Short mmCIF file of the C-alpha atoms (twelve columns), coordinates in Angstrom:
data_MODEL
# 
_entry.id   MODEL 
# 
loop_
_atom_site.group_PDB 
_atom_site.id 
_atom_site.type_symbol 
_atom_site.label_atom_id 
_atom_site.label_alt_id 
_atom_site.label_comp_id 
_atom_site.label_asym_id 
_atom_site.label_seq_id 
_atom_site.Cartn_x 
_atom_site.Cartn_y 
_atom_site.Cartn_z 
_atom_site.pdbx_PDB_model_num 
ATOM 1   C CA . MET A 1   107.641 66.194 126.467 1 
ATOM 2   C CA . GLU A 2   109.217 67.935 123.486 1 
ATOM 3   C CA . VAL A 3   112.368 66.151 122.337 1 
ATOM 4   C CA . TYR A 4   112.995 67.948 119.025 1 
ATOM 5   C CA . ASN A 5   111.937 71.227 117.417 1 
ATOM 6   C CA . GLY A 6   113.398 71.649 113.957 1 
ATOM 7   C CA . SER A 7   112.755 73.939 111.023 1 
ATOM 8   C CA . HIS A 8   109.704 71.959 109.915 1 
ATOM 9   C CA . LEU A 9   109.234 69.065 112.352 1 
ATOM 10  C CA . ILE A 10  108.320 68.881 116.042 1 
ATOM 11  C CA . ILE A 11  108.747 65.610 117.932 1 
ATOM 12  C CA . THR A 12  107.248 64.922 121.347 1 
ATOM 13  C CA . TYR A 13  107.360 61.831 123.556 1 
ATOM 14  C CA . GLU A 14  104.680 60.542 125.922 1 
ATOM 15  C CA . LYS A 15  106.598 58.301 128.292 1 
ATOM 16  C CA . GLY A 16  103.568 56.785 130.027 1 
ATOM 17  C CA . CYS A 17  102.356 55.090 126.840 1 
ATOM 18  C CA . SER A 18  105.763 54.991 125.105 1 
ATOM 19  C CA . ARG A 19  104.417 57.093 122.231 1 
ATOM 20  C CA . LEU A 20  106.561 59.170 119.847 1 
ATOM 21  C CA . ILE A 21  104.604 61.886 118.019 1 
ATOM 22  C CA . SER A 22  106.082 63.667 115.006 1 
ATOM 23  C CA . THR A 23  104.214 66.736 113.749 1 
ATOM 24  C CA . TRP A 24  104.952 68.678 110.573 1 
ATOM 25  C CA . LYS A 25  104.521 72.288 111.645 1 
ATOM 26  C CA . SER A 26  105.282 73.359 108.083 1 
ATOM 27  C CA . SER A 27  105.986 71.583 104.826 1 
ATOM 28  C CA . PRO A 28  109.673 71.277 103.820 1 
ATOM 29  C CA . PRO A 29  110.422 73.183 100.589 1 
ATOM 30  C CA . ASN A 30  112.280 70.277 98.994  1 
ATOM 31  C CA . ASP A 31  113.277 66.630 99.407  1 
ATOM 32  C CA . LEU A 32  116.636 67.506 100.962 1 
ATOM 33  C CA . GLU A 33  115.039 69.343 103.884 1 
ATOM 34  C CA . TYR A 34  112.484 66.538 104.167 1 
ATOM 35  C CA . ARG A 35  115.251 63.955 104.476 1 
ATOM 36  C CA . LYS A 36  117.106 66.003 107.109 1 
ATOM 37  C CA . GLU A 37  114.050 66.067 109.358 1 
ATOM 38  C CA . LEU A 38  113.434 62.330 108.920 1 
ATOM 39  C CA . ILE A 39  117.020 61.616 109.943 1 
ATOM 40  C CA . GLU A 40  116.345 63.447 113.212 1 
ATOM 41  C CA . HIS A 41  113.230 61.326 113.673 1 
ATOM 42  C CA . LEU A 42  115.280 58.161 113.123 1 
ATOM 43  C CA . HIS A 43  117.959 59.129 115.658 1 
ATOM 44  C CA . ILE A 44  115.380 59.991 118.311 1 
ATOM 45  C CA . ALA A 45  113.378 56.802 117.686 1 
ATOM 46  C CA . GLN A 46  116.531 54.677 117.979 1 
ATOM 47  C CA . LYS A 47  117.444 56.406 121.230 1 
ATOM 48  C CA . ILE A 48  114.013 56.362 122.904 1 
ATOM 49  C CA . LYS A 49  112.735 53.070 121.403 1 
ATOM 50  C CA . PRO A 50  109.003 53.885 121.545 1 
ATOM 51  C CA . SER A 51  106.393 51.163 121.170 1 
ATOM 52  C CA . GLN A 52  104.031 53.527 119.333 1 
ATOM 53  C CA . ILE A 53  104.700 56.113 116.599 1 
ATOM 54  C CA . ILE A 54  102.294 58.799 115.370 1 
ATOM 55  C CA . TRP A 55  102.825 61.041 112.343 1 
ATOM 56  C CA . ARG A 56  100.674 64.182 111.989 1 
ATOM 57  C CA . LEU A 57  100.658 65.045 108.284 1 
ATOM 58  C CA . ASP A 58  98.099  67.867 108.234 1 
ATOM 59  C CA . SER A 59  100.632 70.518 107.218 1 
ATOM 60  C CA . LEU A 60  102.737 68.357 104.903 1 
ATOM 61  C CA . THR A 61  102.086 69.187 101.237 1 
ATOM 62  C CA . LEU A 62  105.447 68.259 99.702  1 
ATOM 63  C CA . LYS A 63  105.181 65.825 96.789  1 
ATOM 64  C CA . VAL A 64  107.948 63.334 97.527  1 
ATOM 65  C CA . ALA A 65  110.077 62.165 94.601  1 
ATOM 66  C CA . ASP A 66  110.315 58.421 93.893  1 
ATOM 67  C CA . VAL A 67  114.029 58.400 94.704  1 
ATOM 68  C CA . THR A 68  113.270 59.903 98.105  1 
ATOM 69  C CA . LYS A 69  110.573 57.314 98.758  1 
ATOM 70  C CA . LYS A 70  113.137 54.585 98.173  1 
ATOM 71  C CA . TRP A 71  115.638 56.390 100.392 1 
ATOM 72  C CA . VAL A 72  113.063 56.621 103.210 1 
ATOM 73  C CA . ASN A 73  112.334 52.904 102.899 1 
ATOM 74  C CA . GLU A 74  115.985 51.924 103.125 1 
ATOM 75  C CA . ASN A 75  117.342 54.507 105.572 1 
ATOM 76  C CA . ILE A 76  114.466 55.448 107.895 1 
ATOM 77  C CA . SER A 77  111.641 52.877 107.933 1 
ATOM 78  C CA . ALA A 78  113.703 49.698 107.604 1 
ATOM 79  C CA . PRO A 79  116.116 50.434 110.513 1 
ATOM 80  C CA . ILE A 80  113.188 51.236 112.831 1 
ATOM 81  C CA . PHE A 81  111.321 48.106 111.785 1 
ATOM 82  C CA . ARG A 82  114.369 45.838 112.200 1 
ATOM 83  C CA . ALA A 83  115.041 47.248 115.682 1 
ATOM 84  C CA . GLY A 84  111.767 45.654 116.792 1 
ATOM 85  C CA . PHE A 85  110.721 48.145 119.466 1 
ATOM 86  C CA . VAL A 86  107.512 49.245 117.714 1 
ATOM 87  C CA . GLY A 87  104.606 47.125 118.927 1 
ATOM 88  C CA . GLU A 88  102.213 45.031 116.869 1 
ATOM 89  C CA . ASN A 89  98.571  44.468 117.780 1 
ATOM 90  C CA . GLN A 90  96.388  41.410 117.469 1 
ATOM 91  C CA . ASP A 91  94.919  42.260 114.049 1 
ATOM 92  C CA . GLY A 92  98.353  42.429 112.443 1 
ATOM 93  C CA . PHE A 93  98.819  46.202 112.339 1 
ATOM 94  C CA . HIS A 94  101.901 47.794 113.815 1 
ATOM 95  C CA . GLN A 95  101.448 50.647 116.268 1 
ATOM 96  C CA . VAL A 96  102.405 53.173 113.609 1 
ATOM 97  C CA . ALA A 97  99.614  55.648 112.852 1 
ATOM 98  C CA . PHE A 98  99.254  58.510 110.383 1 
ATOM 99  C CA . ILE A 99  96.793  61.370 110.947 1 
ATOM 100 C CA . VAL A 100 96.125  62.602 107.424 1 
ATOM 101 C CA . GLY A 101 92.978  64.701 107.735 1 
ATOM 102 C CA . GLN A 102 89.760  64.275 105.809 1 
ATOM 103 C CA . ASP A 103 91.295  64.524 102.380 1 
ATOM 104 C CA . VAL A 104 93.458  61.390 102.369 1 
ATOM 105 C CA . LEU A 105 94.354  61.775 98.702  1 
ATOM 106 C CA . ALA A 106 96.266  64.963 99.464  1 
ATOM 107 C CA . TYR A 107 98.823  62.810 101.273 1 
ATOM 108 C CA . ILE A 108 98.909  59.758 99.014  1 
ATOM 109 C CA . GLU A 109 102.563 60.385 98.153  1 
ATOM 110 C CA . ILE A 110 103.519 59.976 101.794 1 
ATOM 111 C CA . MET A 111 101.383 56.884 102.366 1 
ATOM 112 C CA . ASP A 112 102.881 55.240 99.291  1 
ATOM 113 C CA . ILE A 113 106.170 55.071 101.168 1 
ATOM 114 C CA . PHE A 114 104.624 52.201 103.112 1 
ATOM 115 C CA . LYS A 115 102.279 50.787 100.467 1 
ATOM 116 C CA . GLU A 116 104.676 50.381 97.573  1 
ATOM 117 C CA . ASN A 117 107.474 48.529 99.350  1 
ATOM 118 C CA . LEU A 118 106.279 45.945 101.833 1 
ATOM 119 C CA . SER A 119 109.808 44.701 102.499 1 
ATOM 120 C CA . ILE A 120 110.162 47.195 105.332 1 
ATOM 121 C CA . GLY A 121 107.540 45.186 107.215 1 
ATOM 122 C CA . PHE A 122 105.413 47.941 108.715 1 
ATOM 123 C CA . LYS A 123 101.642 47.731 108.402 1 
ATOM 124 C CA . PRO A 124 100.397 51.133 109.636 1 
ATOM 125 C CA . LYS A 125 96.937  52.620 110.148 1 
ATOM 126 C CA . TYR A 126 95.621  55.922 108.753 1 
ATOM 127 C CA . PHE A 127 93.158  58.216 110.507 1 
ATOM 128 C CA . ALA A 128 91.256  61.392 109.691 1 
ATOM 129 C CA . THR A 129 91.390  62.742 113.264 1 
ATOM 130 C CA . GLU A 130 93.688  62.566 116.246 1 
ATOM 131 C CA . ILE A 131 90.897  61.284 118.487 1 
ATOM 132 C CA . GLU A 132 90.356  58.227 116.278 1 
ATOM 133 C CA . CYS A 133 94.099  57.582 116.223 1 
ATOM 134 C CA . ILE A 134 94.541  57.822 119.998 1 
ATOM 135 C CA . ASN A 135 91.519  55.634 120.639 1 
ATOM 136 C CA . TRP A 136 92.897  52.917 118.358 1 
ATOM 137 C CA . LEU A 137 96.354  52.974 119.949 1 
ATOM 138 C CA . SER A 138 94.883  53.013 123.457 1 
ATOM 139 C CA . GLN A 139 92.560  50.112 122.727 1 
ATOM 140 C CA . ASP A 140 95.468  48.119 121.354 1 
ATOM 141 C CA . ALA A 141 97.547  48.799 124.449 1 
ATOM 142 C CA . ASN A 142 94.863  47.145 126.553 1 
ATOM 143 C CA . THR A 143 94.325  44.067 124.386 1 
ATOM 144 C CA . LYS A 144 98.014  43.225 124.716 1 
ATOM 145 C CA . ASP A 145 97.685  42.653 128.445 1 
ATOM 146 C CA . SER A 146 96.009  39.229 128.457 1 
ATOM 147 C CA . ASN A 147 96.491  38.773 132.206 1 
ATOM 148 C CA . SER A 148 94.427  41.785 133.195 1 
ATOM 149 C CA . LYS A 149 90.630  41.823 133.308 1 
ATOM 150 C CA . GLU A 150 89.056  44.156 130.753 1 
ATOM 151 C CA . GLN A 151 87.427  47.107 132.485 1 
ATOM 152 C CA . LYS A 152 85.245  49.734 130.870 1 
ATOM 153 C CA . LEU A 153 85.632  53.461 131.365 1 
ATOM 154 C CA . SER A 154 83.581  54.645 134.331 1 
ATOM 155 C CA . ILE A 155 82.452  58.269 134.839 1 
ATOM 156 C CA . THR A 156 80.248  59.039 137.837 1 
ATOM 157 C CA . PHE A 157 78.591  62.367 138.656 1 
ATOM 158 C CA . LYS A 158 79.524  63.294 142.256 1 
ATOM 159 C CA . GLY A 159 77.592  66.541 142.630 1 
ATOM 160 C CA . THR A 160 79.038  70.055 142.998 1 
ATOM 161 C CA . ASP A 161 81.798  71.478 145.169 1 
ATOM 162 C CA . ASP A 162 81.722  74.564 147.418 1 
ATOM 163 C CA . ASP A 163 82.391  76.796 144.404 1 
ATOM 164 C CA . GLY A 164 79.455  75.363 142.486 1 
ATOM 165 C CA . LYS A 165 81.596  73.435 140.043 1 
ATOM 166 C CA . VAL A 166 80.477  70.034 138.792 1 
ATOM 167 C CA . VAL A 167 82.545  67.087 140.099 1 
ATOM 168 C CA . PHE A 168 82.947  63.730 138.365 1 
ATOM 169 C CA . GLU A 169 84.710  60.554 139.460 1 
ATOM 170 C CA . PHE A 170 86.764  59.150 136.602 1 
ATOM 171 C CA . LYS A 171 87.932  55.499 136.597 1 
ATOM 172 C CA . GLU A 172 90.125  54.138 133.830 1 
ATOM 173 C CA . GLN A 173 92.873  51.580 133.329 1 
ATOM 174 C CA . PRO A 174 96.334  53.125 133.899 1 
ATOM 175 C CA . SER A 175 97.542  52.256 130.407 1 
ATOM 176 C CA . LYS A 176 94.633  54.176 128.842 1 
ATOM 177 C CA . PHE A 177 94.390  57.074 131.280 1 
ATOM 178 C CA . ASN A 178 96.621  59.651 129.560 1 
ATOM 179 C CA . SER A 179 95.246  59.068 126.072 1 
ATOM 180 C CA . THR A 180 91.626  59.097 127.271 1 
ATOM 181 C CA . ILE A 181 92.137  62.336 129.191 1 
ATOM 182 C CA . ASN A 182 93.762  63.895 126.123 1 
ATOM 183 C CA . SER A 183 90.825  62.777 123.964 1 
ATOM 184 C CA . PHE A 184 88.329  64.356 126.379 1 
ATOM 185 C CA . LYS A 185 90.424  67.508 126.577 1 
ATOM 186 C CA . THR A 186 90.527  67.824 122.787 1 
ATOM 187 C CA . ILE A 187 86.757  67.350 122.486 1 
ATOM 188 C CA . ILE A 188 86.009  69.854 125.255 1 
ATOM 189 C CA . GLU A 189 88.417  72.460 123.858 1 
ATOM 190 C CA . GLN A 190 86.907  72.102 120.392 1 
ATOM 191 C CA . ASN A 191 83.369  72.429 121.760 1 
ATOM 192 C CA . HIS A 192 84.324  75.568 123.694 1 
ATOM 193 C CA . PHE A 193 85.955  77.048 120.610 1 
ATOM 194 C CA . ILE A 194 82.897  76.303 118.482 1 
ATOM 195 C CA . LYS A 195 80.543  77.906 121.006 1 
ATOM 196 C CA . SER A 196 82.776  80.983 121.318 1 
ATOM 197 C CA . ASN A 197 83.259  81.466 117.581 1 
ATOM 198 C CA . VAL A 198 80.099  80.136 115.962 1 
ATOM 199 C CA . GLN A 199 78.760  83.663 115.400 1 
ATOM 200 C CA . GLN A 200 81.910  84.716 113.544 1 
ATOM 201 C CA . TYR A 201 81.924  81.489 111.530 1 
ATOM 202 C CA . SER A 202 78.230  81.942 110.669 1 
ATOM 203 C CA . SER A 203 79.012  85.353 109.174 1 
ATOM 204 C CA . LEU A 204 80.915  83.658 106.327 1 
ATOM 205 C CA . THR A 205 79.205  83.124 103.004 1 
ATOM 206 C CA . PRO A 206 78.959  79.568 101.568 1 
ATOM 207 C CA . ARG A 207 81.784  80.336 99.138  1 
ATOM 208 C CA . GLU A 208 83.950  81.728 101.937 1 
ATOM 209 C CA . ILE A 209 83.295  78.590 104.007 1 
ATOM 210 C CA . GLU A 210 84.283  76.438 101.044 1 
ATOM 211 C CA . THR A 211 87.456  78.508 100.625 1 
ATOM 212 C CA . LEU A 212 88.278  78.247 104.335 1 
ATOM 213 C CA . LYS A 213 87.964  74.468 104.186 1 
ATOM 214 C CA . PHE A 214 90.543  74.304 101.403 1 
ATOM 215 C CA . ILE A 215 92.835  76.771 103.204 1 
ATOM 216 C CA . ILE A 216 92.790  74.614 106.359 1 
ATOM 217 C CA . LYS A 217 93.736  71.586 104.248 1 
ATOM 218 C CA . GLY A 218 96.818  73.448 103.047 1 
ATOM 219 C CA . TYR A 219 95.800  74.209 99.461  1 
ATOM 220 C CA . THR A 220 97.397  77.192 97.710  1 
ATOM 221 C CA . ASN A 221 95.370  79.982 96.099  1 
ATOM 222 C CA . LEU A 222 96.043  78.450 92.686  1 
ATOM 223 C CA . GLN A 223 94.866  74.997 93.781  1 
ATOM 224 C CA . ILE A 224 91.738  76.447 95.398  1 
ATOM 225 C CA . SER A 225 90.895  78.517 92.322  1 
ATOM 226 C CA . THR A 226 91.138  75.383 90.180  1 
ATOM 227 C CA . LYS A 227 88.841  73.394 92.462  1 
ATOM 228 C CA . MET A 228 86.298  76.220 92.788  1 
ATOM 229 C CA . TYR A 229 86.492  77.261 89.107  1 
ATOM 230 C CA . VAL A 230 87.275  80.908 89.875  1 
ATOM 231 C CA . SER A 231 90.277  83.173 89.480  1 
ATOM 232 C CA . GLN A 232 93.105  83.478 91.993  1 
ATOM 233 C CA . ASN A 233 92.081  87.100 92.568  1 
ATOM 234 C CA . THR A 234 88.657  85.885 93.669  1 
ATOM 235 C CA . ILE A 235 90.274  83.474 96.125  1 
ATOM 236 C CA . ARG A 236 92.456  86.278 97.481  1 
ATOM 237 C CA . THR A 237 89.321  88.334 98.009  1 
ATOM 238 C CA . HIS A 238 87.620  85.438 99.802  1 
ATOM 239 C CA . ARG A 239 90.720  84.920 101.955 1 
ATOM 240 C CA . ASN A 240 90.911  88.594 102.968 1 
ATOM 241 C CA . ARG A 241 87.229  88.644 103.894 1 
ATOM 242 C CA . ILE A 242 87.611  85.427 105.891 1 
ATOM 243 C CA . TRP A 243 90.532  86.886 107.815 1 
ATOM 244 C CA . ARG A 244 88.558  90.042 108.558 1 
ATOM 245 C CA . LYS A 245 85.337  88.301 109.590 1 
ATOM 246 C CA . LEU A 246 87.101  85.756 111.805 1 
ATOM 247 C CA . LYS A 247 89.430  88.432 113.193 1 
ATOM 248 C CA . ILE A 248 92.563  86.430 112.507 1 
ATOM 249 C CA . LYS A 249 95.961  87.542 111.239 1 
ATOM 250 C CA . HIS A 250 97.932  84.331 110.709 1 
ATOM 251 C CA . PHE A 251 97.396  81.011 108.981 1 
ATOM 252 C CA . ARG A 252 97.843  79.133 112.260 1 
ATOM 253 C CA . ASP A 253 94.835  81.013 113.671 1 
ATOM 254 C CA . CYS A 254 92.529  79.763 110.920 1 
ATOM 255 C CA . LEU A 255 93.569  76.171 111.683 1 
ATOM 256 C CA . LYS A 256 91.602  76.453 114.927 1 
ATOM 257 C CA . TYR A 257 88.446  76.501 112.800 1 
ATOM 258 C CA . LYS A 258 89.188  72.980 111.594 1 
ATOM 259 C CA . CYS A 259 86.835  71.639 114.275 1 
ATOM 260 C CA . PHE A 260 83.891  73.136 112.342 1 
ATOM 261 C CA . PHE A 261 84.585  70.670 109.523 1 
ATOM 262 C CA . ASN A 262 85.297  67.515 111.591 1 
# 
């Protein structure tokens, strides 16, 4: 359920697992806009009181100033921590997770908010993919219920129906059901996308593939040209050819090809 859709941040809430998910749909242009969105996150968290919090940082490229890091510690993280509604698992980590993508260093400024000042109390986890994040949170939700007997996921092939479609019986603990289904859905959707677009992706040259990987990570033409030791004009040429070969028109369309690099 979507509970907030701002200029740069989208916040959804999964009631069944008490999970608040904040996604940067675009990077704020400055610290002021960044702070405004975090204030909305704080108000919603205080109202809903989720036991789990996920931050998707894939599209966040803003380099946060030190003064803003301190402000986030004091005005956003600390109030949420002191409220006590965010859960803590058996290995000492709080149920606060950051999905940062493969290139963790690109988001080190954001992670330092939690690493540099331990007085806020949170001990979060960082993940490269959403599937890894969901699996960790779901596993933790089960270990907290010491009175229930641990049961493994059970999938049984039941044959085909009258329309010739394959039928499976799926057994899972209620607390893990939604997250497990979402994980399967993500994997299946990515596999279908890969199969449907592998020919277009294969038409790219090695340099175009390298460029696409940097584009998906949010790098600018200047940053890509520096990493690939070519001019910005060359990167623009690569980008135009990528767009044409993949038959895409917008940046959000190229993000779908992220599954080729996972």
